C-alpha positions in Angstrom: 0.0 0.0 0.0 2.8 2.4 0.8 4.5 1.7 -2.5 1.3 2.4 -4.3 0.9 5.7 -2.4 4.5 6.6 -3.0 4.1 5.9 -6.7 0.9 8.0 -6.9 2.5 10.9 -5.0 5.6 11.0 -7.2 3.5 10.8 -10.4 1.4 13.7 -9.3 4.5 15.7 -8.4 5.9 15.1 -11.9 2.6 15.8 -13.7 1.6 18.9 -11.7 5.1 20.3 -11.2 6.7 19.4 -14.5 3.8 19.7 -16.9 4.8 16.4 -18.5 7.8 17.4 -20.6 10.1 20.1 -19.4 13.2 21.7 -20.8 16.1 21.4 -18.4 17.9 24.7 -18.4 20.1 24.1 -15.4 23.6 22.9 -15.3 23.7 19.0 -15.1 26.5 19.3 -12.5 24.0 20.9 -10.1 21.9 17.8 -10.2 25.0 15.6 -9.8 26.1 17.7 -6.8 22.7 17.1 -5.2 22.8 13.4 -6.0 26.3 13.0 -4.4 25.2 15.0 -1.3 22.1 12.7 -1.0 24.2 9.6 -1.3 26.4 10.9 1.5 23.2 11.6 3.6 23.9 15.4 3.3 20.2 16.0 3.0 20.3 19.7 3.6 22.6 20.2 0.5 20.5 17.8 -1.6 17.3 19.5 -0.6 18.7 23.0 -1.4 20.1 22.0 -4.8 17.1 19.9 -5.9 14.6 22.5 -4.7 16.3 25.2 -6.8 16.4 22.9 -9.9 12.8 21.8 -9.3 11.7 25.4 -9.2 13.4 25.9 -12.6 11.3 23.1 -14.0 13.8 20.2 -13.8 11.5 17.1 -13.7 14.2 14.8 -12.4 14.8 17.2 -9.5 11.1 17.4 -8.9 10.9 13.6 -8.6 13.9 13.4 -6.3 12.5 16.2 -4.1 9.2 14.2 -3.9 11.2 11.1 -2.9 12.8 13.0 -0.1 9.4 14.0 1.3 7.9 10.5 0.7 10.8 8.8 2.6 11.3 11.6 5.1 15.0 12.0 4.3 16.1 15.3 5.6 12.5 16.6 5.8 9.3 15.7 7.6 7.8 12.7 5.8 4.7 13.8 4.0 2.2 12.3 1.6 0.1 15.5 1.7 -0.7 16.6 -1.9 -1.2 20.1 -0.7 2.5 20.2 0.4 4.6 23.0 -1.1 6.7 20.4 -2.9 3.7 19.4 -5.1 3.1 23.0 -6.1 6.5 23.7 -7.8 
């Protein structure tokens, strides 16, 4: 049930936040920096970088940001669709 809920939340984040197809205008190294920080459990850096990229329309960053909220990594766990992360 949790996997289904997680999948639905992430799908909604991508569809609402990314509008389906998005042009990535940010530097790919920014996404990589966030990914490396996340892997090292430096969630504050990952959150800051992915949030910035997500606000620019980067769909991959929007998904990763949604995962952080879904799993509660570095942020309060939330499946709330009214959460700010779903309104990017």
